[in-house]
Backbone as JSON Lines, residues from 0, in Angstrom:
{"i":0,"aa":"X","n":[-0.54,22.72,15.29],"ca":[-1.27,21.8,15.37],"c":[-2.14,21.94,14.65]}
{"i":1,"aa":"X","n":[-2.86,23.13,13.98],"ca":[-3.72,23.41,13.32],"c":[-3.24,22.94,11.68]}
{"i":2,"aa":"X","n":[-2.17,23.24,11.25],"ca":[-1.38,23.09,10.58],"c":[-0.76,21.68,9.78]}
{"i":3,"aa":"X","n":[-0.56,21.08,11.21],"ca":[-0.7,19.97,11.02],"c":[-1.73,18.87,10.67]}
{"i":4,"aa":"X","n":[-2.89,19.24,11.37],"ca":[-4.14,18.24,10.68],"c":[-4.34,19.2,9.16]}
{"i":5,"aa":"X","n":[-3.98,20.18,8.99],"ca":[-4.04,20.5,7.21],"c":[-3.03,19.52,6.71]}
{"i":6,"aa":"X","n":[-2.18,18.88,6.98],"ca":[-1.45,18.0,6.35],"c":[-1.58,16.62,6.53]}
{"i":7,"aa":"X","n":[-2.67,16.57,7.46],"ca":[-3.27,15.19,7.49],"c":[-4.12,14.93,6.71]}
{"i":8,"aa":"X","n":[-4.91,16.03,6.59],"ca":[-6.25,15.8,5.61],"c":[-5.65,16.13,4.37]}
{"i":9,"aa":"X","n":[-4.57,16.88,3.86],"ca":[-4.38,16.68,2.7],"c":[-3.85,15.32,1.89]}
{"i":10,"aa":"X","n":[-2.36,14.79,3.01],"ca":[-2.49,13.17,2.64],"c":[-3.54,12.31,2.59]}
{"i":11,"aa":"X","n":[-4.32,12.73,3.58],"ca":[-5.47,11.19,3.37],"c":[-6.21,11.24,2.26]}
{"i":12,"aa":"X","n":[-6.39,12.81,1.68],"ca":[-7.38,12.65,0.44],"c":[-5.97,12.3,-0.78]}
{"i":13,"aa":"X","n":[-5.22,12.46,-0.49],"ca":[-4.23,12.08,-1.93],"c":[-4.54,10.73,-1.79]}
{"i":14,"aa":"X","n":[-4.06,9.5,-0.77],"ca":[-4.03,8.61,-0.4],"c":[-5.48,8.02,-0.79]}
{"i":15,"aa":"X","n":[-6.58,8.77,-0.99],"ca":[-7.76,8.24,-1.16],"c":[-8.13,8.27,-2.41]}
{"i":16,"aa":"X","n":[-6.93,8.53,-3.86],"ca":[-7.19,8.59,-4.78],"c":[-6.97,6.65,-5.31]}
{"i":17,"aa":"X","n":[-8.22,6.32,-5.76],"ca":[-8.34,4.64,-6.22],"c":[-7.84,4.46,-7.04]}
{"i":18,"aa":"X","n":[-6.47,4.4,-7.62],"ca":[-6.07,4.07,-8.68],"c":[-6.42,2.64,-9.52]}
{"i":19,"aa":"X","n":[-6.35,1.9,-8.87],"ca":[-7.08,0.61,-9.46],"c":[-8.33,0.76,-10.0]}
{"i":20,"aa":"X","n":[-9.39,1.73,-10.05],"ca":[-10.99,1.76,-10.16],"c":[-10.4,2.9,-11.63]}
{"i":21,"aa":"X","n":[-9.89,4.08,-11.54],"ca":[-9.25,5.1,-12.34],"c":[-8.49,4.54,-13.41]}
{"i":22,"aa":"X","n":[-7.72,3.29,-13.5],"ca":[-6.72,2.91,-14.15],"c":[-7.52,1.62,-14.87]}
{"i":23,"aa":"X","n":[-8.18,1.32,-14.4],"ca":[-9.23,0.02,-14.99],"c":[-10.31,0.4,-16.03]}
{"i":24,"aa":"X","n":[-11.01,1.62,-14.99],"ca":[-11.92,2.49,-16.27],"c":[-11.06,2.91,-17.09]}
{"i":25,"aa":"X","n":[-9.81,3.57,-17.3],"ca":[-9.36,3.88,-18.19],"c":[-9.44,2.94,-19.45]}
{"i":26,"aa":"X","n":[-8.54,1.95,-19.09],"ca":[-8.64,0.71,-20.01],"c":[-9.86,-0.2,-20.1]}
{"i":27,"aa":"X","n":[-11.07,0.48,-19.71],"ca":[-12.12,0.05,-20.24],"c":[-12.18,-1.78,-19.83]}
{"i":28,"aa":"X","n":[-11.97,-1.7,-18.6],"ca":[-11.91,-2.95,-18.02],"c":[-12.85,-3.38,-16.62]}
{"i":29,"aa":"X","n":[-12.77,-4.31,-16.31],"ca":[-14.28,-4.72,-15.13],"c":[-13.76,-3.59,-14.02]}
{"i":30,"aa":"X","n":[-14.76,-3.35,-12.81],"ca":[-14.38,-2.66,-11.74],"c":[-13.6,-3.97,-11.12]}
{"i":31,"aa":"X","n":[-12.5,-3.26,-10.55],"ca":[-11.34,-4.46,-9.54],"c":[-12.29,-4.82,-8.57]}
{"i":32,"aa":"X","n":[-13.05,-4.47,-8.16],"ca":[-14.24,-5.06,-6.74],"c":[-14.98,-6.05,-7.57]}
{"i":33,"aa":"X","n":[-15.2,-6.26,-8.72],"ca":[-16.44,-6.77,-9.1],"c":[-16.02,-8.37,-9.06]}
{"i":34,"aa":"X","n":[-14.3,-8.67,-9.03],"ca":[-13.83,-10.03,-9.53],"c":[-12.51,-10.28,-8.36]}
{"i":35,"aa":"X","n":[-12.46,-11.62,-8.46],"ca":[-11.27,-11.8,-7.74],"c":[-11.27,-11.67,-6.13]}
{"i":36,"aa":"X","n":[-10.37,-10.94,-5.84],"ca":[-10.36,-11.25,-4.02],"c":[-11.66,-10.08,-3.99]}
{"i":37,"aa":"X","n":[-11.89,-8.94,-4.78],"ca":[-12.2,-7.87,-4.61],"c":[-11.83,-6.74,-4.43]}
{"i":38,"aa":"X","n":[-10.29,-6.37,-4.24],"ca":[-9.57,-5.54,-3.52],"c":[-8.99,-4.54,-4.34]}
{"i":39,"aa":"X","n":[-9.46,-3.29,-4.42],"ca":[-9.43,-2.38,-5.56],"c":[-7.46,-2.36,-5.28]}
{"i":40,"aa":"X","n":[-7.01,-3.35,-5.72],"ca":[-5.11,-2.78,-5.92],"c":[-4.45,-3.38,-7.1]}
{"i":41,"aa":"X","n":[-3.46,-3.15,-7.34],"ca":[-2.54,-3.52,-8.07],"c":[-2.86,-5.39,-8.88]}
{"i":42,"aa":"X","n":[-2.63,-6.28,-7.73],"ca":[-2.95,-7.53,-7.59],"c":[-3.94,-8.19,-8.42]}
{"i":43,"aa":"X","n":[-5.07,-7.78,-7.61],"ca":[-6.61,-8.06,-8.04],"c":[-6.65,-7.37,-9.49]}
{"i":44,"aa":"X","n":[-6.14,-6.3,-10.21],"ca":[-6.19,-5.71,-11.4],"c":[-5.16,-6.27,-12.62]}
{"i":45,"aa":"X","n":[-4.35,-7.12,-12.25],"ca":[-3.82,-8.13,-12.98],"c":[-4.62,-9.35,-13.23]}
{"i":46,"aa":"X","n":[-5.47,-9.94,-12.35],"ca":[-6.03,-11.03,-12.66],"c":[-7.13,-10.31,-13.59]}
{"i":47,"aa":"X","n":[-7.37,-9.61,-14.16],"ca":[-8.32,-8.86,-15.47],"c":[-7.53,-9.72,-16.62]}
{"i":48,"aa":"X","n":[-5.78,-9.99,-16.49],"ca":[-5.25,-9.84,-17.81],"c":[-4.19,-9.63,-18.08]}
{"i":49,"aa":"X","n":[-4.46,-7.71,-17.36],"ca":[-4.02,-6.41,-18.09],"c":[-2.85,-6.32,-17.2]}
{"i":50,"aa":"X","n":[-1.32,-6.82,-18.36],"ca":[-0.2,-6.2,-17.22],"c":[0.24,-4.53,-17.34]}
{"i":51,"aa":"X","n":[-0.62,-4.19,-18.18],"ca":[-0.13,-2.39,-18.51],"c":[-0.77,-1.72,-17.19]}
{"i":52,"aa":"X","n":[-2.18,-2.2,-16.9],"ca":[-3.33,-1.5,-16.25],"c":[-2.84,-2.0,-14.63]}
{"i":53,"aa":"X","n":[-2.33,-3.55,-14.71],"ca":[-1.51,-3.48,-13.22],"c":[-0.36,-2.84,-12.74]}
{"i":54,"aa":"X","n":[0.39,-2.39,-13.64],"ca":[1.69,-1.91,-13.16],"c":[1.32,-0.77,-12.98]}
{"i":55,"aa":"X","n":[0.36,-0.09,-14.18],"ca":[-0.2,1.68,-13.93],"c":[-0.67,2.03,-12.11]}
{"i":56,"aa":"X","n":[-1.14,0.78,-11.86],"ca":[-2.26,0.97,-10.69],"c":[-0.79,0.55,-10.01]}
{"i":57,"aa":"X","n":[-0.1,0.02,-9.79],"ca":[0.99,-0.43,-8.85],"c":[1.71,0.88,-8.4]}
{"i":58,"aa":"X","n":[2.37,1.06,-9.6],"ca":[2.99,2.77,-9.87],"c":[2.07,4.01,-9.26]}
{"i":59,"aa":"X","n":[0.7,4.38,-9.38],"ca":[-0.21,5.06,-8.95],"c":[-0.15,5.02,-7.47]}
{"i":60,"aa":"X","n":[-0.56,3.86,-6.87],"ca":[-0.5,3.54,-5.6],"c":[0.32,3.96,-4.69]}
{"i":61,"aa":"X","n":[1.89,3.42,-5.48],"ca":[3.02,3.9,-4.76],"c":[3.04,5.43,-4.49]}
{"i":62,"aa":"X","n":[3.18,5.74,-6.14],"ca":[3.41,7.27,-5.86],"c":[2.81,8.01,-5.52]}
{"i":63,"aa":"X","n":[1.28,7.69,-4.86],"ca":[0.63,8.74,-3.94],"c":[1.28,9.01,-2.91]}
{"i":64,"aa":"X","n":[1.75,7.79,-2.04],"ca":[2.34,7.53,-0.54],"c":[3.2,8.77,-0.79]}
{"i":65,"aa":"X","n":[4.46,8.39,-1.4],"ca":[5.24,9.57,-1.9],"c":[5.0,10.95,-2.04]}
{"i":66,"aa":"X","n":[4.16,11.11,-3.13],"ca":[3.99,12.36,-3.27],"c":[3.31,13.07,-1.9]}
{"i":67,"aa":"X","n":[2.22,12.56,-1.35],"ca":[1.58,13.16,-0.35],"c":[2.8,13.85,0.7]}
{"i":68,"aa":"X","n":[3.86,13.1,1.03],"ca":[4.83,13.05,1.74],"c":[5.87,14.43,1.17]}
{"i":69,"aa":"X","n":[6.3,14.13,0.27],"ca":[6.78,15.43,-0.53],"c":[5.8,16.6,-0.61]}
{"i":70,"aa":"X","n":[5.03,16.44,-1.0],"ca":[4.02,17.9,-0.88],"c":[3.85,19.09,0.18]}
{"i":71,"aa":"X","n":[3.66,18.33,1.27],"ca":[3.7,18.64,2.87],"c":[5.25,19.08,2.78]}
{"i":72,"aa":"X","n":[6.32,18.29,2.49],"ca":[7.56,18.84,3.03],"c":[7.92,20.22,2.15]}
{"i":73,"aa":"X","n":[7.39,19.96,0.75],"ca":[7.71,21.2,0.01],"c":[6.67,22.15,0.71]}
{"i":74,"aa":"X","n":[5.98,22.38,1.54],"ca":[5.21,23.3,2.11],"c":[5.54,23.65,3.58]}
{"i":75,"aa":"X","n":[6.64,23.06,3.72],"ca":[7.65,23.3,4.74],"c":[7.17,22.36,6.11]}
{"i":76,"aa":"X","n":[6.85,21.19,5.98],"ca":[6.5,20.15,7.12],"c":[7.68,19.91,7.47]}
{"i":77,"aa":"X","n":[7.72,19.59,9.05],"ca":[8.98,19.14,9.44],"c":[9.32,17.71,9.59]}
{"i":78,"aa":"X","n":[10.52,16.76,9.8],"ca":[10.59,15.6,9.61],"c":[9.12,14.51,10.23]}
{"i":79,"aa":"X","n":[9.25,14.94,11.47],"ca":[7.71,14.24,12.21],"c":[6.87,14.17,11.02]}
{"i":80,"aa":"X","n":[6.1,15.52,10.55],"ca":[5.13,16.17,10.14],"c":[4.82,15.39,8.85]}
{"i":81,"aa":"X","n":[5.83,15.01,8.35],"ca":[6.18,14.15,7.21],"c":[5.6,12.91,7.1]}
{"i":82,"aa":"X","n":[6.05,12.19,8.63],"ca":[5.84,10.91,8.75],"c":[4.98,10.71,8.64]}
{"i":83,"aa":"X","n":[4.16,11.2,9.78],"ca":[3.06,11.14,9.75],"c":[1.44,11.49,8.96]}
{"i":84,"aa":"X","n":[1.81,12.41,8.15],"ca":[1.05,12.15,6.97],"c":[1.18,11.77,5.85]}
{"i":85,"aa":"X","n":[2.06,10.64,5.55],"ca":[2.76,9.48,4.98],"c":[1.67,8.0,5.36]}
{"i":86,"aa":"X","n":[1.38,8.38,6.54],"ca":[0.37,7.27,7.4],"c":[-0.62,7.74,7.13]}
{"i":87,"aa":"X","n":[-1.39,9.31,7.1],"ca":[-2.7,9.89,6.27],"c":[-2.51,9.38,5.18]}
{"i":88,"aa":"X","n":[-1.72,9.36,4.45],"ca":[-1.93,9.02,2.6],"c":[-2.32,7.44,2.89]}
{"i":89,"aa":"X","n":[-1.05,6.5,3.71],"ca":[-1.79,5.56,3.9],"c":[-3.45,4.76,4.2]}
{"i":90,"aa":"X","n":[-3.54,5.3,5.16],"ca":[-4.88,5.25,6.09],"c":[-6.24,5.74,4.98]}
{"i":91,"aa":"X","n":[-5.68,6.72,3.95],"ca":[-6.65,6.87,2.73],"c":[-6.97,6.25,1.83]}
{"i":92,"aa":"X","n":[-5.46,4.96,1.57],"ca":[-5.54,3.99,0.43],"c":[-6.66,3.08,1.26]}
{"i":93,"aa":"X","n":[-6.4,2.67,2.16],"ca":[-7.02,1.85,3.31],"c":[-8.72,2.2,3.41]}
{"i":94,"aa":"X","n":[-9.04,3.32,3.77],"ca":[-10.39,3.77,4.0],"c":[-10.65,5.4,2.96]}
{"i":95,"aa":"X","n":[-10.65,5.06,1.82],"ca":[-10.86,6.23,0.69],"c":[-12.25,6.72,0.87]}
{"i":96,"aa":"X","n":[-12.49,8.18,0.89],"ca":[-13.48,8.58,0.87],"c":[-14.38,8.52,-0.37]}
{"i":97,"aa":"X","n":[-13.77,8.58,-1.18],"ca":[-13.95,8.24,-2.75],"c":[-14.79,6.86,-3.32]}
{"i":98,"aa":"X","n":[-14.14,6.31,-2.17],"ca":[-14.78,4.53,-2.14],"c":[-15.66,4.3,-1.36]}
{"i":99,"aa":"X","n":[-16.32,5.49,-0.1],"ca":[-16.97,4.62,0.82],"c":[-16.19,4.28,1.87]}
{"i":100,"aa":"X","n":[-14.81,4.28,1.64],"ca":[-13.98,4.11,2.87],"c":[-13.95,2.36,2.75]}
{"i":101,"aa":"X","n":[-14.23,2.22,1.58],"ca":[-13.98,0.67,0.98],"c":[-12.15,0.25,0.18]}
{"i":102,"aa":"X","n":[-11.56,0.11,0.91],"ca":[-10.23,0.54,-0.19],"c":[-9.22,-0.72,0.04]}
{"i":103,"aa":"X","n":[-8.22,-0.63,-0.77],"ca":[-7.38,-2.07,-0.77],"c":[-6.88,-2.06,0.55]}
{"i":104,"aa":"X","n":[-5.92,-2.91,0.17],"ca":[-5.0,-4.1,1.55],"c":[-3.69,-2.66,1.87]}
{"i":105,"aa":"X","n":[-2.96,-1.84,0.96],"ca":[-2.43,-1.08,1.13],"c":[-0.8,-1.17,1.38]}
{"i":106,"aa":"X","n":[-0.38,-2.25,-0.05],"ca":[0.96,-2.69,0.14],"c":[1.74,-1.77,-0.82]}
{"i":107,"aa":"X","n":[1.48,-1.28,-2.12],"ca":[2.17,-0.25,-2.57],"c":[2.39,0.92,-2.25]}
{"i":108,"aa":"X","n":[0.94,1.54,-1.75],"ca":[1.11,2.55,-1.08],"c":[2.36,2.72,0.3]}
{"i":109,"aa":"X","n":[2.22,1.53,1.0],"ca":[3.6,1.61,2.0],"c":[4.46,1.73,1.56]}
{"i":110,"aa":"X","n":[4.76,0.81,0.49],"ca":[6.11,1.2,-0.34],"c":[6.48,2.2,-0.43]}
{"i":111,"aa":"X","n":[5.7,3.68,-1.31],"ca":[5.82,4.86,-1.27],"c":[6.02,5.72,-0.45]}
{"i":112,"aa":"X","n":[5.25,5.28,0.9],"ca":[5.76,6.1,2.12],"c":[6.88,5.78,2.31]}
{"i":113,"aa":"X","n":[7.1,4.21,2.62],"ca":[8.68,4.0,2.83],"c":[9.43,5.09,1.91]}
{"i":114,"aa":"X","n":[9.59,4.65,0.83],"ca":[10.71,5.63,-0.08],"c":[10.44,6.78,0.72]}
{"i":115,"aa":"X","n":[8.92,7.63,0.74],"ca":[9.29,9.03,1.43],"c":[10.02,8.87,2.7]}
{"i":116,"aa":"X","n":[9.94,8.21,3.82],"ca":[10.22,7.75,4.68],"c":[12.37,7.53,4.63]}
{"i":117,"aa":"X","n":[12.48,6.4,3.8],"ca":[13.99,5.98,4.4],"c":[13.67,5.32,3.16]}
{"i":118,"aa":"X","n":[14.55,5.59,1.82],"ca":[14.99,4.59,0.54],"c":[15.37,3.16,1.14]}
{"i":119,"aa":"X","n":[16.11,3.28,1.8],"ca":[16.88,1.6,2.44],"c":[15.94,1.7,3.28]}
{"i":120,"aa":"X","n":[14.74,1.54,3.9],"ca":[13.83,0.61,4.28],"c":[12.85,0.13,3.24]}
{"i":121,"aa":"X","n":[12.49,1.14,2.51],"ca":[11.84,0.34,1.11],"c":[12.54,-0.51,0.45]}
{"i":122,"aa":"X","n":[14.13,0.2,-0.12],"ca":[14.52,-1.03,-0.6],"c":[14.33,-3.06,-0.09]}
{"i":123,"aa":"X","n":[14.59,-2.54,1.16],"ca":[14.52,-4.3,2.06],"c":[13.42,-4.74,2.02]}
{"i":124,"aa":"X","n":[11.96,-3.8,2.02],"ca":[10.74,-4.39,2.21],"c":[10.44,-4.69,0.76]}
{"i":125,"aa":"X","n":[11.0,-4.02,-0.18],"ca":[10.73,-4.27,-1.44],"c":[11.4,-5.65,-2.3]}
{"i":126,"aa":"X","n":[12.43,-5.77,-1.96],"ca":[12.98,-6.74,-1.72],"c":[12.89,-8.37,-1.18]}
{"i":127,"aa":"X","n":[12.53,-8.0,0.06],"ca":[11.65,-9.23,0.68],"c":[10.68,-9.61,0.31]}
{"i":128,"aa":"X","n":[9.44,-8.7,-0.04],"ca":[8.37,-8.57,-1.31],"c":[9.05,-9.92,-2.66]}
{"i":129,"aa":"X","n":[9.71,-9.13,-3.01],"ca":[9.59,-9.78,-4.18],"c":[10.17,-10.94,-4.43]}
{"i":130,"aa":"X","n":[11.34,-11.53,-3.73],"ca":[11.72,-12.67,-3.29],"c":[10.52,-13.65,-2.62]}
{"i":131,"aa":"X","n":[10.04,-13.07,-1.78],"ca":[9.05,-14.15,-1.28],"c":[7.67,-14.61,-2.5]}
{"i":132,"aa":"X","n":[7.6,-13.55,-3.24],"ca":[6.54,-13.44,-4.48],"c":[6.82,-14.3,-5.82]}
{"i":133,"aa":"X","n":[8.33,-14.24,-5.72],"ca":[8.72,-15.33,-6.88],"c":[8.96,-16.93,-6.13]}
{"i":134,"aa":"X","n":[9.22,-16.78,-5.31],"ca":[9.56,-18.26,-4.51],"c":[7.74,-19.05,-4.06]}
{"i":135,"aa":"X","n":[7.1,-17.97,-4.09],"ca":[5.55,-18.71,-3.59],"c":[4.66,-18.27,-4.65]}
{"i":136,"aa":"X","n":[4.56,-17.25,-5.5],"ca":[3.29,-17.0,-6.21],"c":[2.63,-16.53,-5.27]}
{"i":137,"aa":"X","n":[2.51,-15.86,-4.09],"ca":[1.34,-15.64,-3.33],"c":[1.91,-14.09,-2.81]}
{"i":138,"aa":"X","n":[0.87,-13.3,-3.04],"ca":[1.17,-11.75,-3.44],"c":[0.96,-11.7,-1.45]}
{"i":139,"aa":"X","n":[0.08,-12.2,-1.31],"ca":[-0.4,-11.89,0.25],"c":[0.82,-12.21,1.24]}
{"i":140,"aa":"X","n":[0.76,-13.19,1.09],"ca":[2.25,-14.15,1.84],"c":[3.6,-13.19,1.64]}
{"i":141,"aa":"X","n":[4.16,-12.37,0.68],"ca":[4.8,-11.73,0.06],"c":[4.87,-10.72,1.05]}
{"i":142,"aa":"X","n":[3.39,-9.65,1.37],"ca":[3.15,-8.68,1.48],"c":[3.19,-9.01,3.57]}
{"i":143,"aa":"X","n":[3.07,-9.49,3.81],"ca":[3.26,-10.46,5.3],"c":[4.39,-10.41,5.69]}
{"i":144,"aa":"X","n":[5.5,-10.98,4.74],"ca":[6.44,-11.59,5.14],"c":[7.38,-9.69,4.88]}
{"i":145,"aa":"X","n":[7.01,-8.71,4.54],"ca":[7.94,-7.9,4.21],"c":[7.65,-6.96,5.58]}
{"i":146,"aa":"X","n":[5.96,-7.03,5.49],"ca":[5.76,-6.38,7.62],"c":[6.16,-6.97,8.18]}
{"i":147,"aa":"X","n":[7.0,-7.92,8.04],"ca":[7.18,-7.82,9.56],"c":[8.95,-8.04,9.05]}
{"i":148,"aa":"X","n":[9.26,-7.39,8.23],"ca":[11.07,-7.14,8.26],"c":[11.11,-5.27,8.48]}
{"i":149,"aa":"X","n":[9.93,-4.94,7.51],"ca":[10.35,-3.35,7.56],"c":[10.25,-3.05,8.92]}
{"i":150,"aa":"X","n":[9.66,-2.72,10.05],"ca":[9.3,-2.38,11.67],"c":[11.2,-2.42,11.75]}
{"i":151,"aa":"X","n":[11.16,-3.75,11.95],"ca":[12.7,-3.89,11.98],"c":[13.97,-3.0,11.68]}
{"i":152,"aa":"X","n":[14.02,-2.91,10.78],"ca":[14.9,-2.01,9.48],"c":[14.7,-0.85,9.62]}
{"i":153,"aa":"X","n":[13.06,0.16,10.58],"ca":[12.87,1.0,10.89],"c":[13.85,1.53,12.12]}
{"i":154,"aa":"X","n":[13.48,0.51,13.17],"ca":[13.9,0.52,14.24],"c":[15.69,0.52,14.55]}
{"i":155,"aa":"X","n":[16.08,-0.23,13.06],"ca":[17.62,-0.23,13.69],"c":[18.28,1.02,12.4]}
{"i":156,"aa":"X","n":[17.6,1.59,11.89],"ca":[18.05,2.95,11.13],"c":[18.21,4.34,12.0]}
{"i":157,"aa":"X","n":[16.75,4.08,12.49],"ca":[16.22,5.35,13.22],"c":[16.35,5.46,14.18]}
{"i":158,"aa":"X","n":[16.11,4.38,15.48],"ca":[15.6,4.04,17.02],"c":[14.45,4.61,16.93]}
{"i":159,"aa":"X","n":[13.63,4.71,18.22],"ca":[12.43,5.19,18.66],"c":[11.51,6.35,17.99]}
{"i":160,"aa":"X","n":[10.91,6.79,17.3],"ca":[10.91,8.15,17.0],"c":[9.9,7.78,15.71]}
{"i":161,"aa":"X","n":[9.53,9.01,15.16],"ca":[8.0,9.5,14.54],"c":[8.17,8.22,13.16]}
{"i":162,"aa":"X","n":[9.58,7.92,12.56],"ca":[9.39,6.92,11.45],"c":[9.46,5.67,11.82]}
{"i":163,"aa":"X","n":[9.62,5.64,12.85],"ca":[9.78,3.98,13.29],"c":[8.13,3.52,13.69]}
{"i":164,"aa":"X","n":[7.48,4.45,14.73],"ca":[6.66,4.33,14.69],"c":[5.34,4.24,13.22]}
{"i":165,"aa":"X","n":[5.58,4.9,12.2],"ca":[4.47,5.33,11.42],"c":[5.05,3.97,11.14]}
{"i":166,"aa":"X","n":[6.13,3.18,10.66],"ca":[6.44,2.15,10.1],"c":[5.36,0.99,10.97]}
{"i":167,"aa":"X","n":[5.77,1.32,11.9],"ca":[5.04,-0.3,12.85],"c":[3.58,-0.07,12.55]}
{"i":168,"aa":"X","n":[2.79,0.87,13.02],"ca":[1.76,1.51,12.36],"c":[1.4,0.74,11.07]}
{"i":169,"aa":"X","n":[1.72,1.0,10.06],"ca":[1.95,0.59,8.92],"c":[1.64,-0.64,8.64]}
{"i":170,"aa":"X","n":[2.67,-1.63,9.02],"ca":[2.89,-3.37,8.89],"c":[1.81,-3.66,9.88]}
{"i":171,"aa":"X","n":[1.14,-2.61,11.17],"ca":[0.24,-3.91,11.55],"c":[-1.03,-3.61,10.88]}
{"i":172,"aa":"X","n":[-1.69,-2.56,10.68],"ca":[-2.63,-2.3,9.79],"c":[-2.55,-3.6,8.17]}
{"i":173,"aa":"X","n":[-1.29,-3.25,7.6],"ca":[-1.21,-4.51,6.67],"c":[-1.26,-5.95,7.61]}
{"i":174,"aa":"X","n":[-1.2,-6.14,8.13],"ca":[-1.18,-7.55,8.77],"c":[-2.73,-7.48,9.13]}
{"i":175,"aa":"X","n":[-3.1,-6.92,9.61],"ca":[-4.64,-6.68,10.07],"c":[-4.93,-7.07,8.9]}
{"i":176,"aa":"X","n":[-4.87,-6.3,7.51],"ca":[-6.29,-6.49,6.42],"c":[-5.98,-7.29,5.37]}
{"i":177,"aa":"X","n":[-4.92,-8.45,6.08],"ca":[-4.68,-9.18,5.29],"c":[-5.43,-10.49,6.07]}
{"i":178,"aa":"X","n":[-6.12,-10.35,7.05],"ca":[-7.01,-11.47,7.56],"c":[-7.21,-12.3,7.09]}
{"i":179,"aa":"X","n":[-8.2,-12.24,6.02],"ca":[-8.86,-13.38,5.14],"c":[-7.88,-13.74,4.19]}
{"i":180,"aa":"X","n":[-6.59,-13.12,3.88],"ca":[-5.76,-13.82,3.13],"c":[-4.58,-15.02,3.99]}
{"i":181,"aa":"X","n":[-4.69,-14.33,5.3],"ca":[-3.93,-15.56,6.6],"c":[-4.81,-17.05,6.19]}
{"i":182,"aa":"X","n":[-6.06,-17.07,6.55],"ca":[-7.23,-17.98,6.67],"c":[-6.89,-18.99,5.37]}
{"i":183,"aa":"X","n":[-7.12,-18.13,4.17],"ca":[-6.86,-18.79,2.88],"c":[-5.77,-19.74,2.79]}
{"i":184,"aa":"X","n":[-4.91,-18.86,2.86],"ca":[-3.1,-19.08,2.96],"c":[-2.85,-20.59,4.14]}
{"i":185,"aa":"X","n":[-3.71,-20.72,5.13],"ca":[-3.39,-21.91,5.94],"c":[-4.62,-22.59,5.68]}
{"i":186,"aa":"X","n":[-5.45,-22.53,4.5],"ca":[-6.67,-23.19,4.24],"c":[-5.98,-23.98,3.12]}
{"i":187,"aa":"X","n":[-5.23,-23.16,2.24],"ca":[-4.41,-23.75,1.06],"c":[-5.62,-23.45,-0.13]}
{"i":188,"aa":"X","n":[-6.25,-22.05,-0.07],"ca":[-7.3,-21.76,-1.25],"c":[-7.2,-20.55,-1.78]}
{"i":189,"aa":"X","n":[-5.86,-20.0,-0.68],"ca":[-5.02,-18.74,-1.52],"c":[-4.42,-18.34,-2.88]}
{"i":190,"aa":"X","n":[-5.33,-17.82,-3.89],"ca":[-5.01,-17.21,-5.37],"c":[-3.32,-17.24,-5.45]}
{"i":191,"aa":"X","n":[-2.86,-17.47,-6.62],"ca":[-1.22,-17.35,-6.48],"c":[-1.56,-16.15,-7.56]}
{"i":192,"aa":"X","n":[-0.45,-15.31,-7.86],"ca":[-0.21,-14.06,-8.48],"c":[-0.1,-14.6,-10.22]}
{"i":193,"aa":"X","n":[-1.21,-13.63,-11.07],"ca":[-1.34,-14.09,-12.35],"c":[-2.37,-15.05,-12.5]}
{"i":194,"aa":"X","n":[-2.75,-15.39,-11.69],"ca":[-4.17,-16.2,-11.34],"c":[-5.49,-15.31,-12.18]}
{"i":195,"aa":"X","n":[-6.19,-15.79,-13.04],"ca":[-7.34,-14.85,-13.83],"c":[-8.85,-15.1,-12.82]}
{"i":196,"aa":"X","n":[-9.2,-14.36,-13.36],"ca":[-10.03,-13.98,-12.62],"c":[-11.56,-15.16,-12.86]}
{"i":197,"aa":"X","n":[-12.14,-14.96,-11.82],"ca":[-13.34,-16.86,-11.75],"c":[-14.57,-15.82,-12.79]}
{"i":198,"aa":"X","n":[-14.57,-16.87,-13.83],"ca":[-16.37,-16.43,-14.5],"c":[-17.29,-15.88,-13.16]}
């Protein structure tokens, strides 16, 4: 039990690394929390107009979800412990200790965790996100659609267990974190992918 707690703390700390802020600072860009949606994530970094910074943010946020799981697996964690560590990393992104617990929406980190859990689930969710994003140019809507598909994929492949529970919790939190986006989508005021930051 004590070992599991240590794994969860490690996962949370890795997940707390704010790549949107780190990358933006490295590129000399404005803090992503100061414009657009105010969300420290890749989509908002893209609103700065710097695609390279957005891509690196996306990669970093996804990688930390996978990395947390890979590290504890290397340390000897079993399958369930690895899955719960992935959830801890996801929570770290949502509520990062390094940003006073005000983090991003968690889409990229969730994909990283899904890769660590089951590459096929990750692929299905990613393709769902991509197809929806291309068709609508709404990142938030794409995330919401993917969040409804992933738990079904997990359940069909793993049944009821740690993997399916972790995926379900992540997706539920993703939907909750997009509450404001849902309101804007309904009102027709949601920003589309590629829109620049407002002055």
